[in-house]
VOGU-3710 file (C-alpha; in Angstrom, 3 decimals, decimal comma):
1> mhkdlpstry> 29,852/53,196/-26,796  29,402/50,043/-24,967  28,796/50,072/-21,582  29,757/46,984/-19,015  30,691/45,259/-22,391  34,349/43,962/-22,600  35,944/46,647/-24,552  38,913/43,830/-25,880  38,274/41,614/-28,789  35,805/38,890/-28,629
11> plpakrkakr> 36,820/35,325/-27,972  37,766/33,478/-30,747  35,020/31,194/-30,288  32,060/34,034/-30,100  33,661/35,861/-33,338  33,186/32,334/-35,232  29,366/32,500/-33,816  28,081/35,480/-34,759  30,345/35,326/-37,988  28,263/32,128/-38,412
21> illkskkqvy> 24,974/33,846/-37,692  25,594/36,874/-39,775  26,433/34,949/-42,839  23,392/32,669/-42,786  20,966/35,399/-42,233  22,285/37,691/-44,902  22,157/35,335/-47,065  18,902/34,074/-46,512  17,531/37,881/-46,252  19,128/39,376/-49,594
31> gdmlgnnasm> 19,247/36,395/-51,489  16,751/33,267/-52,602  14,557/33,417/-49,751  13,514/36,877/-49,471  14,375/37,877/-53,423  12,884/40,477/-54,851  9,601/40,590/-52,498  7,950/43,592/-50,696  10,051/43,959/-47,149  9,155/41,515/-43,808
41> fqgegfefae> 7,860/44,895/-42,381  4,353/45,963/-41,935  4,407/48,221/-39,113  2,613/51,616/-39,834  5,212/53,893/-41,340  2,619/56,629/-41,762  2,072/59,656/-39,833  -1,528/60,490/-39,006  -2,491/63,715/-41,217  -6,892/63,311/-41,071
51> lreyvygddv> -9,738/62,089/-40,301  -12,377/61,810/-43,095  -15,877/60,083/-43,459  -15,531/56,254/-44,749  -16,188/55,269/-48,209  -16,914/52,141/-50,074  -13,464/49,903/-49,975  -12,178/51,783/-47,298  -9,495/49,691/-44,607  -12,025/48,751/-41,371
61> rkidwkttak> -8,763/48,819/-39,401  -8,820/52,672/-39,899  -11,934/53,518/-38,644  -11,608/55,763/-35,502  -14,354/54,453/-33,330  -14,288/56,709/-30,738  -15,212/59,885/-33,848  -17,461/57,288/-35,529  -19,247/56,888/-32,058  -19,730/60,437/-31,647
71> lgkpfvkvyk> -20,941/61,585/-34,830  -23,166/58,739/-35,690  -21,466/57,706/-39,264  -17,827/56,157/-39,943  -15,084/57,710/-40,262  -11,636/56,900/-41,028  -7,758/58,316/-40,161  -6,248/59,091/-43,364  -2,146/58,964/-43,124  0,700/60,504/-45,129
81> eerelnvvvv> 3,093/57,872/-45,782  7,002/58,678/-43,960  10,104/58,150/-45,942  11,384/55,407/-43,767  10,729/53,093/-41,067  12,501/53,734/-37,141  12,705/49,620/-36,822  14,170/49,399/-33,220  15,152/45,923/-31,796  15,480/45,413/-27,984
91> tvmsgsmyfg> 16,892/41,917/-27,391  16,141/41,461/-23,199  18,486/39,013/-21,800  18,340/37,062/-18,707  19,645/33,801/-17,390  16,768/32,007/-18,366  17,620/32,629/-21,861  20,880/30,584/-20,934  19,062/27,374/-22,612  18,095/25,399/-25,150
101> tvkqksevaa> 17,621/21,649/-25,986  18,701/22,194/-29,972  20,425/25,306/-29,621  20,760/28,343/-26,744  17,789/30,871/-26,466  20,127/33,351/-26,789  21,847/32,123/-30,037  18,377/32,263/-31,214  17,510/35,453/-30,526  21,103/37,115/-32,190
111> eivatlgfsa> 19,712/35,196/-35,551  16,765/37,367/-35,017  18,427/40,436/-34,399  20,276/39,574/-37,487  17,439/38,829/-39,346  15,463/41,865/-38,404  18,477/44,336/-39,001  19,557/42,706/-42,037  15,375/43,341/-43,566  15,636/46,827/-42,458
121> vknsdlfshm> 19,038/47,947/-44,122  17,955/46,514/-46,833  14,904/48,195/-47,264  16,803/51,570/-46,274  15,009/52,036/-43,155  16,949/52,925/-39,966  18,314/50,023/-37,843  19,300/50,348/-34,346  19,650/47,916/-30,782  19,640/47,923/-27,576
131> lfadkmydfg> 20,625/45,198/-25,040  18,540/45,111/-22,240  18,619/43,058/-19,196  18,423/44,090/-15,776  19,277/47,450/-16,994  20,370/49,271/-20,445  23,857/47,436/-21,738  24,036/49,147/-24,784  21,888/51,060/-27,360  23,821/51,564/-31,318
141> kpskkqfavh> 22,780/54,919/-33,071  20,410/54,413/-36,168  22,133/53,542/-39,294  21,476/51,834/-42,387  24,778/50,484/-42,852  25,687/46,680/-42,273  27,831/47,546/-39,417  25,078/48,589/-36,987  23,710/44,727/-37,467  27,428/43,446/-37,486
151> qavedvvmfd> 28,041/44,916/-33,901  24,354/44,295/-32,408  24,851/40,490/-33,130  28,466/40,477/-32,026  27,180/42,519/-28,665  24,080/39,694/-28,670  26,558/36,706/-28,912  29,402/37,752/-26,880  26,730/38,787/-23,636  26,538/36,651/-20,614
161> pigkvgdfea> 23,110/36,631/-18,912  23,674/34,431/-16,146  22,840/35,709/-12,897  20,884/38,514/-14,640  17,007/39,130/-14,514  15,274/40,909/-17,307  13,472/44,050/-15,645  10,815/45,161/-18,046  9,254/47,687/-16,216  12,753/49,366/-16,409
171> ltqtlnqrlk> 13,010/48,647/-20,021  9,531/50,568/-20,571  10,686/53,247/-19,205  14,151/53,454/-20,662  12,677/53,253/-23,870  10,262/55,724/-23,187  12,952/58,360/-22,601  14,749/57,827/-25,168  12,559/57,053/-28,206  11,272/59,878/-29,426
181> krallfivsd> 10,725/59,182/-32,697  7,409/56,094/-33,347  9,157/53,314/-34,053  8,425/49,524/-35,550  9,739/48,311/-31,889  9,972/44,633/-31,656  11,350/43,382/-28,690  12,920/40,302/-28,201  12,826/37,763/-25,383  11,507/34,628/-23,924
191> fvgeidlkll> 8,596/36,587/-22,154  8,069/34,969/-18,239  7,495/37,048/-15,504  5,211/40,366/-14,633  5,481/41,991/-18,397  3,240/45,066/-19,002  4,332/47,421/-22,737  1,104/49,037/-22,315  3,109/52,963/-22,495  4,980/51,297/-25,120
201> skkhdvvavm> 2,509/50,598/-27,530  0,348/53,840/-26,972  3,341/55,282/-28,966  5,450/52,630/-30,808  4,255/49,916/-33,394  5,456/47,099/-30,969  5,993/43,219/-31,963  6,620/41,452/-28,868  8,963/38,028/-30,880  9,136/34,957/-28,351
211> vrdrfeenpq> 11,931/32,886/-28,047  11,494/29,518/-26,180  12,649/25,883/-26,132  10,114/23,219/-26,865  11,486/21,090/-23,607  11,160/24,259/-21,664  7,395/23,568/-22,369  6,913/20,204/-21,914  9,344/18,915/-20,002  9,924/15,138/-19,617
221> elgylrlidm> 10,067/13,840/-15,974  14,086/13,663/-14,797  14,059/12,219/-11,154  15,993/13,627/-8,354  18,504/16,388/-9,590  20,835/19,263/-8,259  19,876/22,180/-10,523  21,300/25,959/-10,792  18,861/28,698/-10,956  20,519/30,936/-14,056
231> etkesfegni> 19,158/34,061/-13,187  20,374/33,943/-9,399  22,889/31,383/-9,624  21,778/29,384/-6,570  21,753/25,747/-6,792  18,692/23,532/-5,543  17,783/19,743/-5,707  14,763/18,156/-5,548  12,651/15,378/-7,587  11,304/15,994/-10,976
241> dgatlkayrk> 8,317/14,071/-10,904  5,149/14,406/-12,815  3,168/16,308/-10,045  5,794/18,965/-9,933  5,728/19,212/-13,453  2,443/19,442/-13,539  2,524/22,797/-10,961  5,126/24,069/-13,531  3,794/23,279/-17,028  0,157/25,287/-14,953
251> allkndekly> 2,175/28,282/-14,043  4,088/28,960/-17,491  0,582/28,431/-19,157  -0,506/31,179/-17,030  1,929/33,275/-17,880  1,271/33,089/-21,448  -2,176/33,438/-21,498  -2,368/36,616/-19,410  0,258/37,752/-22,048  -1,890/36,649/-24,820
261> kqfkkqgirf> -4,717/38,749/-23,883  -2,846/41,476/-23,152  -1,201/41,807/-26,231  -4,468/41,426/-28,231  -5,924/44,158/-25,992  -2,973/46,972/-26,515  -2,590/45,869/-30,317  0,726/44,246/-29,755  1,926/41,666/-32,843  3,583/38,832/-31,489
271> skiythedvv> 5,278/35,430/-32,268  6,618/32,891/-31,099  10,132/30,880/-32,099  11,083/27,921/-30,905  15,164/26,599/-31,295  14,769/23,973/-33,466  13,020/26,297/-35,992  13,967/28,833/-39,197  14,152/32,141/-37,674  13,532/33,888/-41,190
281> vklmkrmrr> 11,144/31,520/-42,274  9,004/31,834/-38,887  9,515/35,774/-39,243  8,185/36,316/-42,782  5,251/34,180/-42,027  4,150/36,192/-38,997  4,962/39,771/-40,365  3,614/39,154/-43,455  0,429/38,484/-42,096
//
């Protein structure tokens, strides 16, 4: 069931764009680019079973430091493998996603959803997608069918983000309530603003996928302009000079440094994909590290 989404047919241009994204992503995931390689997913996919004393050759990342400190010798966590991963992809669509010099960030987000969705289905994992902005607009049921990927991509392409602000606090609360089973959770957004995913990282294997455009990180002087804030729909005018751009870059850099520090502290993997990059190649490179 789609909440607050049009119940009529999608406009033809949007349908064509979604179809193009789906065909391209499917070809890359099922074709020569991935071939018979292992899945790009390296989520835990394991359920904790017991603790045992460390032996030479064990993965040091599985050391339980709290137990190690308490007993004075290293112990590692032993996991039992689960049958399948629960892959959940969340696309956060704010007005700032309606931007791009090569292609719109929202279109790149749709490509990311397609790539992750087809990869999950190809790997016989469960896939579900949530569309979120100021609130939840849709949350598909977990599925191993390609139709679920098609629906998710069409929803992202069709969604109008103008006038909407991504509410990460509401997103965190919604996911915490709705996701009962541990998930490999991908959150797709441009990640600008106050964001804290600590609550989610305690229960899930979280991966933040940042979508950016080179120009928004390193804009050029544009002179005197009238602009529109895509999140508030308010227009304003001003001189986009060197001093203005310096302050803007400083603020964005501060935003990102705070995010990266937080992600590392909370064990959240993250990747940044620009509008001119190939989504599949970038995701493969990041997820297989």
